[in-house]
C-alpha positions in Angstrom: -157.2 -226.4 -44.7 -158.9 -223.2 -43.7 -155.6 -221.7 -42.7 -154.2 -222.5 -46.2 -157.2 -220.9 -47.8 -156.7 -217.7 -45.8 -153.1 -217.6 -46.5 -153.8 -218.1 -50.2 -156.4 -215.3 -50.1 -153.8 -213.0 -48.4 -151.3 -213.7 -51.1 -153.8 -213.0 -53.7 -154.7 -209.9 -52.2 -151.1 -208.7 -52.0 -150.5 -209.7 -55.5 -153.6 -207.7 -56.7 -152.4 -204.8 -54.7 -148.9 -204.9 -56.1 -150.4 -205.2 -59.6 -152.4 -202.2 -58.9 -149.6 -200.2 -57.7 -147.4 -201.2 -60.5 -150.1 -199.5 -62.9 -151.1 -196.4 -60.9 -148.0 -196.0 -58.6 -147.9 -195.6 -54.8 -149.6 -192.5 -53.3 -146.7 -191.3 -51.3 -147.8 -187.9 -50.0 -146.7 -189.1 -46.5 -143.1 -189.4 -48.1 -142.8 -185.7 -49.1 -141.9 -184.5 -45.6 -139.0 -187.1 -45.5 -137.8 -186.1 -49.0 -138.0 -182.3 -48.2 -136.0 -183.0 -45.0 -133.3 -185.0 -46.9 -132.9 -182.5 -49.6 -132.5 -179.5 -47.1 -130.0 -181.6 -44.9 -127.9 -182.4 -48.1 -128.0 -179.2 -50.0 -129.2 -176.4 -47.5 -132.2 -175.4 -49.9 -135.7 -175.8 -48.9 -137.7 -178.0 -51.3 -141.4 -177.3 -51.8 -143.6 -180.0 -53.6 -146.8 -178.4 -54.9 -147.8 -181.1 -57.2 -147.5 -184.1 -54.9 -145.1 -187.2 -55.1 -145.7 -190.8 -56.2 -143.5 -193.8 -56.2 -143.6 -196.3 -59.1 -142.3 -199.9 -59.3 -142.5 -200.5 -63.1 -140.3 -200.8 -65.0 -138.0 -199.8 -62.1 -138.4 -198.3 -59.0 -138.9 -194.4 -59.4 -139.9 -191.3 -57.6 -141.7 -188.4 -59.4 -142.2 -184.9 -57.9 -144.4 -182.5 -59.7 -144.4 -178.7 -59.7 -141.5 -178.2 -57.3 -139.7 -175.2 -55.8 -136.1 -175.2 -54.5 -135.1 -171.9 -52.7 -132.4 -170.8 -50.3 -134.2 -170.2 -46.9 -131.8 -167.5 -46.0 -131.8 -165.7 -49.5 -132.7 -162.0 -49.5 -134.2 -162.0 -52.9 -137.4 -164.1 -53.5 -136.5 -164.5 -57.1 -133.3 -166.6 -56.2 -135.0 -169.9 -56.7 -135.4 -172.9 -58.9 -138.4 -174.4 -60.2 -139.5 -177.3 -62.3 -142.5 -178.9 -63.9 -141.4 -182.4 -62.8 -138.5 -184.4 -61.5 -138.3 -188.1 -61.9 -135.6 -190.3 -60.4 -135.1 -194.0 -61.4 -133.1 -196.0 -58.8 -132.2 -199.6 -58.1 -134.3 -201.4 -55.5 -131.3 -203.0 -53.9 -129.6 -199.6 -53.4 -132.6 -198.3 -51.5 -132.7 -201.3 -49.3 -129.1 -201.0 -48.5 -129.4 -197.2 -47.7 -127.2 -196.0 -50.6 -129.5 -194.7 -53.2 -128.0 -195.0 -56.7 -130.1 -193.0 -59.3 -129.6 -194.3 -62.7 -131.5 -191.6 -64.4 -132.7 -188.2 -63.3 -135.2 -186.5 -65.7 -135.6 -182.6 -65.2 -138.6 -181.2 -67.3 -138.8 -177.5 -67.7 -136.6 -176.2 -65.1 -136.4 -172.4 -64.5 -133.4 -170.8 -62.6 -133.8 -167.4 -61.4 -130.6 -165.4 -60.9 -131.0 -162.1 -59.3 -128.8 -159.2 -60.7 -127.2 -156.8 -58.3 -125.8 -153.5 -58.9 -123.6 -153.4 -55.9 -121.4 -155.9 -54.1 -122.4 -156.7 -50.7 -119.6 -156.5 -48.1 -121.1 -159.0 -45.7 -123.1 -161.7 -47.3 -125.1 -164.4 -45.5 -123.1 -167.7 -45.9 -125.2 -170.5 -47.5 -126.1 -173.5 -45.5 -123.2 -176.0 -45.9 -124.2 -179.4 -47.1 -123.6 -182.3 -45.0 -120.1 -184.1 -45.4 -120.2 -186.8 -47.9 -120.6 -190.1 -46.3 -122.0 -193.7 -46.4 -125.5 -192.3 -47.3 -124.3 -190.2 -50.3 -126.5 -190.2 -53.4 -124.9 -191.2 -56.5 -126.2 -190.2 -60.1 -125.3 -191.8 -63.3 -127.3 -189.8 -65.9 -129.1 -186.5 -65.7 -131.5 -185.3 -68.8 -132.7 -181.6 -68.8 -135.3 -180.6 -71.4 -136.8 -177.2 -72.1 -134.8 -175.3 -69.4 -134.5 -171.5 -68.8 -132.2 -169.3 -66.8 -133.7 -165.8 -66.1 -131.2 -162.9 -65.1 -133.4 -160.0 -63.6 -133.4 -156.9 -61.6 -137.0 -156.0 -60.6 -136.1 -152.5 -59.4 -134.4 -151.8 -62.8 -137.1 -153.7 -64.8 -134.3 -155.7 -66.4 -134.7 -159.3 -67.6 -132.5 -161.5 -69.8 -133.1 -165.2 -70.6 -131.1 -168.1 -71.9 -133.9 -170.4 -73.1 -134.7 -173.8 -74.7 -131.8 -175.4 -72.7 -131.4 -178.9 -73.5 -128.5 -180.8 -71.6 -127.4 -184.4 -71.2 -125.0 -185.2 -68.2 -123.3 -188.3 -67.6 -121.1 -189.5 -64.8 -119.1 -192.5 -65.2 -117.5 -194.9 -62.4 -114.4 -192.9 -62.3 -116.3 -189.7 -61.5 -115.7 -188.3 -64.9 -118.5 -185.8 -65.9 -119.5 -184.8 -69.4 -122.1 -182.0 -70.0 -123.3 -181.5 -73.6 -126.3 -179.6 -75.1 -127.8 -176.6 -76.7 -129.7 -173.3 -75.9 -130.5 -170.0 -77.3 -129.9 -166.4 -75.9 -132.1 -164.1 -77.7 -131.5 -164.8 -81.5 -128.1 -166.3 -80.8 -127.8 -170.0 -80.8 -125.5 -171.7 -78.3 -123.8 -175.2 -78.3 -121.7 -176.4 -75.4 -119.6 -179.6 -74.4 -118.0 -179.5 -70.9 -115.7 -182.3 -69.5 -114.5 -182.5 -65.9 -112.5 -185.0 -63.8 -113.3 -184.1 -60.1 -111.4 -185.9 -57.4 -113.0 -187.6 -54.5 -115.1 -185.2 -52.2 -114.8 -182.9 -50.6 -113.9 -180.8 -53.6 -113.0 -177.6 -51.8 -109.6 -176.3 -52.9 -108.7 -179.2 -55.1 -107.8 -178.9 -58.7 -110.4 -180.1 -61.2 -109.2 -180.6 -64.8 -111.7 -179.4 -67.1 -112.3 -178.8 -71.0 -114.9 -176.6 -72.5 -116.0 -176.2 -76.2 -118.4 -173.3 -77.1 -120.0 -172.4 -80.3 -121.9 -169.1 -80.3 -122.0 -167.7 -83.8 -123.5 -164.3 -82.7 -121.0 -163.8 -79.9 -117.7 -165.4 -81.2 -116.3 -165.2 -84.8 -115.3 -168.8 -84.3 -115.8 -171.6 -82.0 -113.8 -171.6 -78.6 -112.0 -174.7 -77.2 -110.2 -174.4 -73.8 -108.5 -176.4 -71.1 -107.9 -175.3 -67.4 -107.4 -176.4 -63.9 -110.5 -175.1 -61.9 -110.4 -174.8 -58.1 -113.3 -173.9 -55.7 -112.5 -171.7 -52.9 -115.7 -170.8 -51.1 -117.7 -168.5 -53.5 -114.6 -167.9 -55.7 -113.9 -169.9 -58.8 -110.3 -169.9 -59.7 -109.3 -171.0 -63.3 -105.6 -171.5 -63.6 -103.4 -172.7 -66.6 -105.9 -171.6 -69.0 -105.0 -172.5 -72.7 -107.1 -172.6 -75.8 -108.1 -171.4 -79.2 -110.7 -169.3 -80.9 -110.7 -170.4 -84.3 -107.2 -170.7 -85.4 -105.9 -168.1 -82.8 -104.4 -169.5 -79.5 -104.5 -167.9 -76.3 -103.3 -168.6 -72.5 -103.8 -167.0 -69.2 -105.7 -167.2 -66.0 -109.3 -166.0 -64.6 -111.3 -165.9 -61.5 -114.8 -165.2 -60.7 -116.2 -164.3 -57.3 -119.9 -165.4 -57.0 -120.5 -164.2 -53.3 -122.8 -161.4 -54.5 -122.3 -159.3 -57.7 -120.0 -161.2 -59.9 -116.4 -159.9 -59.9 -114.3 -161.3 -62.9 -110.6 -161.0 -63.0 -108.6 -162.2 -66.0 -105.4 -161.8 -67.9 -105.3 -163.3 -71.4 -102.8 -163.2 -74.1 -103.9 -164.0 -77.7 -101.9 -164.9 -80.8 -104.9 -163.4 -83.0 -108.1 -162.0 -81.4 -110.9 -161.3 -83.9 -113.9 -159.2 -82.8 -117.0 -159.0 -85.1 -118.5 -155.6 -85.9 -121.8 -154.7 -84.5 -124.6 -156.0 -87.0 -126.3 -152.6 -86.4 -123.3 -150.5 -87.5 -124.1 -148.3 -90.6 -121.2 -147.2 -92.5 -123.1 -146.3 -95.7 -123.1 -142.7 -96.6 -126.7 -142.8 -98.1 -128.3 -144.3 -95.2 -129.5 -142.8 -91.9 -128.0 -143.7 -88.6 -129.8 -146.7 -87.0 -132.3 -145.8 -84.4 -132.2 -149.2 -82.6 -131.7 -149.2 -79.1 -128.4 -150.1 -77.9 -128.7 -152.1 -74.5 -125.8 -151.6 -72.1 -127.8 -152.3 -69.0 -125.7 -155.5 -68.6 -122.6 -153.5 -67.6 -124.2 -152.6 -64.3 -124.4 -156.3 -62.9 -120.9 -157.5 -63.2 -117.6 -156.0 -62.2 -114.3 -156.7 -64.2 -110.6 -156.2 -64.0 -109.0 -157.3 -67.2 -105.8 -157.1 -69.3 -106.0 -158.5 -72.8 -102.9 -158.5 -75.2 -102.7 -159.8 -78.7 -100.1 -160.2 -81.3 -102.7 -159.3 -83.8 -106.2 -157.7 -83.1 -108.9 -157.9 -85.8 -111.9 -155.6 -85.6 -114.2 -156.1 -88.6 -111.9 -155.9 -91.5 -109.3 -153.7 -89.5 -105.9 -155.4 -88.5 -103.7 -154.0 -85.6 -100.5 -155.5 -84.3 -99.5 -155.6 -81.5 -102.3 -154.7 -79.0 -102.6 -154.3 -75.3 -105.8 -153.2 -73.6 -106.4 -152.6 -69.8 -110.1 -152.5 -69.0 -111.9 -152.0 -65.8 -115.7 -152.3 -65.4 -117.1 -150.9 -61.8 -120.6 -149.6 -61.0 -121.6 -149.7 -64.6 -118.5 -147.6 -65.8 -116.3 -149.3 -68.4 -112.9 -147.7 -69.0 -110.5 -149.3 -71.7 -107.0 -148.0 -72.5 -104.5 -148.8 -75.3 -100.9 -147.9 -75.5 -98.6 -148.0 -78.5 -101.2 -149.9 -80.6 -99.7 -150.9 -83.9 -102.0 -149.6 -86.7 -100.8 -149.6 -90.4 -97.3 -148.4 -90.2 -98.2 -146.0 -87.3 -99.2 -146.1 -83.7 -102.4 -145.3 -81.8 -103.0 -144.3 -78.1 -106.2 -143.6 -76.3 -109.0 -144.5 -74.1 -112.6 -144.9 -74.1 -115.1 -144.6 -71.2 -118.7 -146.0 -71.4 -121.0 -144.8 -68.4 -124.0 -147.2 -68.3 -125.0 -146.4 -64.7 -127.7 -144.0 -65.8 -130.6 -144.5 -68.1 -129.0 -142.5 -71.0 -125.4 -143.9 -71.5 -122.5 -141.4 -71.7 -119.4 -142.0 -74.0 -116.0 -140.4 -74.1 -113.2 -141.0 -76.5 -109.6 -139.8 -76.6 -107.3 -140.9 -79.3 -104.0 -139.9 -80.8 -103.0 -141.4 -84.4 -99.5 -141.0 -85.6 -98.1 -142.1 -89.0 -101.1 -144.3 -89.8 -101.8 -145.4 -93.4 -105.4 -143.9 -93.8 -106.8 -146.0 -96.6 -106.7 -149.5 -94.9 -107.6 -148.2 -91.4 -110.8 -146.3 -92.7 -111.9 -149.1 -95.0 -111.5 -151.7 -92.3 -113.3 -149.8 -89.6 -115.8 -147.8 -91.4 -115.9 -149.2 -95.0 -114.6 -145.9 -96.4 -112.1 -146.1 -99.2 -111.8 -142.6 -100.5 -108.8 -141.1 -98.7 -105.3 -142.4 -98.6 -102.1 -141.0 -97.1 -100.2 -140.8 -93.9 -102.7 -139.8 -91.2 -102.1 -137.9 -88.1 -105.1 -137.2 -86.0 -106.1 -136.1 -82.5 -109.6 -136.9 -81.3 -111.4 -135.8 -78.1 -115.1 -136.1 -78.1 -118.0 -137.0 -75.8 -121.7 -137.9 -76.3 -124.7 -139.7 -74.9 -127.6 -141.7 -76.1 -128.9 -145.1 -76.5 -128.9 -145.5 -80.3 -126.3 -144.6 -83.0 -128.6 -141.6 -84.2 -128.7 -140.2 -80.7 -125.0 -140.6 -80.1 -124.0 -138.9 -83.4 -126.4 -136.1 -82.7 -125.3 -135.4 -79.1 -121.6 -135.4 -80.0 -119.4 -132.6 -78.7 -115.6 -132.0 -78.5 -112.7 -131.5 -80.8 -110.9 -133.3 -83.6 -108.0 -132.5 -85.9 -106.8 -134.5 -89.0 -104.0 -134.3 -91.6 -103.5 -136.6 -94.5 -100.3 -136.1 -96.3 -98.7 -137.6 -99.5 -101.7 -139.5 -100.5 -104.8 -139.1 -102.8 -108.6 -138.8 -102.9 -109.8 -141.9 -104.6 -112.5 -142.0 -107.0 -112.6 -138.1 -107.5 -111.0 -135.8 -109.7 -111.2 -132.4 -107.9 -109.6 -130.4 -110.7 -112.1 -131.7 -113.2 -115.0 -131.1 -110.9 -114.0 -127.5 -110.6 -113.8 -127.1 -114.4 -117.3 -128.9 -114.6 -118.8 -126.1 -112.4 -118.3 -123.6 -115.3 -120.9 -125.8 -117.3 -123.5 -126.8 -114.8 -124.4 -127.4 -111.2 -123.0 -130.8 -109.9 -125.1 -133.4 -108.1 -123.1 -135.8 -106.0 -119.3 -136.3 -106.0 -118.9 -137.3 -109.6 -117.2 -140.5 -108.5 -115.4 -142.8 -110.9 -113.1 -145.7 -109.9 -110.7 -144.7 -112.6 -110.2 -141.3 -111.2 -108.1 -139.7 -108.3 -106.7 -136.6 -107.0 -103.2 -136.5 -105.7 -102.7 -134.4 -102.7 -99.8 -133.2 -100.8 -101.8 -132.3 -97.8 -105.4 -132.3 -96.6 -106.0 -130.9 -93.2 -108.9 -129.7 -91.2 -109.7 -129.1 -87.3 -113.4 -129.4 -86.2 -115.1 -127.9 -83.2 -118.2 -130.1 -82.3 -121.1 -129.1 -80.4 -124.4 -131.2 -80.3 -123.5 -133.1 -83.4 -122.6 -129.9 -85.4 -119.0 -130.2 -86.6 -117.6 -126.8 -87.7 -114.4 -126.0 -89.3 -112.8 -122.7 -90.4 -109.4 -124.2 -91.9 -110.0 -126.7 -94.4 -107.1 -126.8 -96.5 -106.3 -128.9 -99.6 -102.9 -128.7 -101.5 -102.1 -130.9 -104.5 -100.1 -130.8 -107.7 -103.0 -129.7 -109.7 -105.5 -128.0 -107.2 -105.5 -126.0 -104.1 -108.6 -125.4 -102.0 -109.5 -123.6 -98.9 -112.8 -123.4 -97.1 -115.0 -123.3 -94.0 -118.2 -125.4 -93.1 -120.2 -127.5 -91.0 -121.1 -131.2 -90.9 -124.3 -132.4 -89.3 -123.2 -135.6 -87.8 -126.8 -136.6 -86.8 -128.4 -136.2 -90.2 -125.3 -136.9 -92.4 -125.7 -133.4 -94.0 -123.0 -131.0 -95.0 -122.7 -127.3 -95.9 -119.4 -126.1 -97.1 -118.1 -122.8 -98.7 -114.8 -123.5 -100.4 -112.3 -121.3 -102.6 -110.9 -123.7 -105.3 -107.9 -122.7 -107.2 -106.4 -124.7 -110.3 -102.7 -125.0 -110.7 -101.5 -124.9 -114.5 -98.4 -126.9 -113.6 -97.4 -130.3 -111.9 -94.7 -128.8 -109.8 -96.9 -129.2 -106.6 -96.1 -127.3 -103.4 -92.7 -126.0 -104.9 -94.3 -124.3 -107.8 -92.9 -120.9 -108.7 -96.3 -119.4 -110.0 -99.4 -118.8 -107.8 -102.6 -120.9 -108.8 -105.4 -119.2 -110.4 -108.9 -119.3 -108.8 -112.3 -119.6 -110.0 -113.1 -116.2 -108.8 -116.5 -117.5 -107.3 -116.9 -119.3 -104.0 -118.2 -122.9 -104.4 -121.1 -124.1 -102.2 -121.2 -127.8 -101.3 -124.6 -128.6 -99.6 -126.9 -131.6 -98.9 -126.3 -135.3 -97.9 -122.6 -136.0 -97.5 -122.9 -139.1 -99.8 -124.3 -137.1 -102.8 -124.1 -133.2 -102.1 -125.2 -130.4 -104.6 -122.3 -128.5 -105.8 -122.6 -125.1 -107.3 -120.9 -121.6 -107.5 -122.4 -119.0 -105.0 -124.0 -116.4 -107.0 -123.7 -113.8 -104.2 -120.1 -113.8 -104.6 -120.2 -113.2 -108.3 -122.6 -110.2 -107.8 -120.7 -108.7 -105.0 -117.7 -108.1 -107.4 -118.5 -108.9 -110.9 -115.3 -107.1 -112.3 -113.0 -109.5 -110.2 -115.1 -112.6 -111.1 -114.8 -111.7 -114.8 -111.1 -111.1 -114.6 -110.5 -114.3 -112.8 -112.6 -116.5 -115.1 -110.8 -114.8 -118.1 -107.4 -115.7 -116.4 -108.7 -119.1 -115.7 -109.6 -119.3 -119.3 -106.1 -120.2 -120.4 -106.7 -123.6 -119.1 -110.5 -123.9 -119.3 -111.8 -122.0 -122.2 -109.0 -122.0 -124.7 -106.0 -119.9 -125.5 -106.1 -116.4 -123.9 -109.6 -117.0 -122.6 -111.2 -116.8 -126.1 -114.2 -118.8 -124.9 -115.1 -115.9 -122.5 -115.1 -113.1 -125.1 -118.3 -111.6 -126.3 -121.1 -114.0 -125.8 -118.9 -116.4 -124.4 -119.0 -114.7 -121.0 -122.7 -114.8 -121.0 -122.8 -118.5 -122.1 -120.3 -119.4 -119.3 -122.3 -117.5 -116.7 -125.4 -119.0 -118.1 -124.0 -122.4 -117.4 -123.1 -121.2 -113.7 -126.7 -120.1 -113.3 -128.2 -123.3 -114.9 -129.3 -121.6 -118.0 -129.5 -123.7 -121.2 -131.9 -121.8 -123.5 -130.6 -121.1 -127.1 -130.7 -117.5 -128.1 -133.7 -116.2 -130.2 -133.3 -116.6 -133.9 -130.5 -119.3 -133.7 -130.6 -122.3 -135.9 -131.7 -125.4 -134.3 -129.1 -127.2 -132.5 -127.1 -124.0 -132.1 -126.7 -121.3 -129.5 -125.9 -117.6 -129.5 -123.8 -116.5 -132.4 -124.4 -119.9 -134.3 -122.2 -121.8 -131.6 -123.2 -125.3 -131.0 -125.9 -125.6 -128.3 -124.4 -126.7 -125.0 -125.2 -126.2 -121.2 -123.1 -123.0 -121.2 -126.0 -121.1 -122.9 -128.8 -119.2 -121.4 -130.7 -116.0 -121.5 -130.0 -115.0 -117.9 -126.4 -115.8 -118.0 -125.9 -114.0 -121.5 -127.5 -111.0 -120.0 -125.2 -111.0 -116.9 -122.3 -111.6 -119.3 -123.2 -108.6 -121.5 -123.7 -106.7 -118.2 -120.3 -107.5 -117.1 -118.7 -107.0 -120.4 -120.2 -103.8 -121.3 -120.0 -102.5 -117.8 -116.1 -103.0 -118.0 -116.2 -101.3 -121.3 -118.1 -98.3 -119.8 -115.3 -98.0 -117.2 -112.7 -97.7 -119.8 -114.9 -95.2 -121.7 -115.6 -93.2 -118.8 -111.9 -92.9 -118.2 -111.1 -91.6 -121.7 -113.9 -89.3 -122.0 -113.9 -87.6 -118.8 -112.5 -84.3 -120.2 -115.0 -84.0 -123.0 -118.0 -84.7 -120.7 -116.8 -82.0 -118.5 -116.2 -79.5 -121.3 -119.6 -80.3 -123.0 -121.9 -80.5 -120.0 -120.0 -79.1 -117.1 -120.4 -82.5 -115.2 -117.9 -85.1 -114.6 -118.7 -88.3 -116.4 -119.6 -91.1 -114.0 -118.5 -94.7 -114.9 -122.0 -96.0 -114.4 -123.4 -93.6 -117.1 -121.4 -95.5 -119.8 -123.2 -98.8 -119.1 -125.7 -100.0 -121.8 -127.6 -103.3 -121.3 -129.3 -104.3 -124.6 -132.0 -106.9 -125.0 -130.4 -110.4 -125.8 -132.6 -110.5 -128.9 -131.6 -107.1 -130.1 -129.3 -106.7 -133.0 -125.7 -106.5 -132.2 -124.4 -102.9 -131.6 -121.9 -101.5 -133.6 -118.2 -101.7 -132.2 -117.3 -99.1 -129.7 -114.4 -97.8 -132.0 -117.0 -96.5 -134.6 -118.7 -94.2 -132.1 -117.6 -90.6 -132.3 -115.9 -89.5 -129.0 -117.9 -86.2 -129.2 -121.4 -87.8 -129.0 -121.8 -89.4 -125.5 -125.5 -88.2 -125.3 -127.0 -91.5 -126.5 -125.2 -93.4 -124.0 -126.4 -91.1 -121.1 -130.0 -91.3 -122.4 -129.7 -95.2 -122.6 -128.4 -95.5 -119.2 -131.4 -93.7 -117.6 -133.9 -95.8 -119.4 -135.5 -98.8 -117.7 -133.7 -101.9 -118.6 -136.0 -104.9 -119.4 -133.0 -107.4 -119.4 -132.0 -106.0 -116.0 -135.5 -106.4 -114.8 -135.4 -110.1 -116.0 -132.3 -110.7 -114.3 -133.7 -109.2 -110.9 -136.9 -111.2 -111.5 -135.0 -114.5 -111.8 -132.6 -113.8 -109.1 -134.8 -112.2 -106.5 -138.5 -112.9 -107.6 -138.9 -109.1 -108.1 
């Protein structure tokens, strides 16, 4: 009876202990050494359990490890490790008793995988410890759940770190060993969604084909979701991907690839696309009115992977630009990326060239060489740069280099040469002939754009020498049916400023290049200065003052088309009014009726006291030249001195009464003219004061 009582008490004690263990778990610090030995034996990695371990019996047998670190004991980089806040494994009690653990659920909370980035490939790398061959004691896992994971790619020496964060993944393995991995993550501001399926054969997996499927949706990296199938084979540290087929959006592709993960990754691939679409950089700034972006362009990632690639496409889309066909050969070694294109089909023409990006230094360097032949300019420029002002057949040769880590720095540091010819096209939105005519009335601000206007051109050409962002040309040449223009100037690529001096000429016929008559010029050089999106356009006053007689003659000749028949608009006060417009004048003459200018003419921007004064100066100066020639003999007879042309010039005040016509003056009385010529001219003083602040 007493023995029965003792047995009953023992059973009660065991039940009490079991009940307690079901609630608080089994303290199992003594098991950590066995767990660590088993993990290292199976995987070759050392497991460190910093937060202890415990075994629970409810609702099923489970083992929880807290604050763990998994690291390759032979790894050269201390950052090559995996950490996790906790790992919990649920398993069946029967499988544990049988020595064949079957994990029904493996929950990994906040794992962090550290991947070191290497600049150079190591010739001899320490072979990782090989896991034990699969046998009777192999562990099987049915379901894995990962929450809040992070992958960190870093290089401490270069102070480089990139992360893929908030990784949530769900992994299932069925009885036929089919694996499915699905989840989401975020890389910077780019969301990622992935779905991977694989059907591995029975172990060992080395050199056996593994059918796999992958779906990837990355809106910030790809213009459309990617879907692909392939046969994957593991050969040591090399992952070979054969029979690769898939689609990006509605564009199919096929090819092969391989990745060598022994040290620094080496990627080899050969892909052929039916249609390959690449998105333009969100930082690209094609607006003429906005400065270049100063945001940092991060190219450090090019130093930590080597690539050998050949990519071909029946159609290549870059932004809104379309090219067909396209073949690109690219290599990336030690941070230097070189890409070459040959016979790229581009809008009825071809393009050949290569681009090199050297990211091995802190300040990346860029080199571009390209030849374009017979390319339609409008769709090319609109698609790549959102520029829709030029059309025609384009032939261009570009050879430039630069350095910098932002758009602004790259443009400001550019050097090299470029040449471009546009033939049989048009300048959209601009009427150059009308702009030239408008210059006789006022200074222009901006390009006077209008969607309804255009300037047909037979040829527009220029060559530029670029040094530190300053593109200089001395051979700008525009030829069209109604206008011809030559010029020189500089474009500041960094600040988007221009400064040009051009010689425009109007053609009073539509015969174009085959015309029989020469064009007539404005007679005064035209300056184009300011931001290239909206420059200030005005006649150069220095050119007019250097040779006023020629300027007046050209303006009068040009007046056939601009100022009425025989240049009537430039006679008398008209020349003053026109030149007043050139100088920005707009003041009505004294004594004029309201709303009228000099001589009762309607008030308009061609008026102006300064302009009228210069006009009278030119007109009467030319008259003085004629009088001096006709009165030379009388002057010599009466005074004994030869009459000088300058002595016949008289500059009356703009408010003075109109002088009598020259025909009524007696030829024998030149003295008043001589006296007046020697007097101080207040109008000329006004001219000098307004021109030179004197």
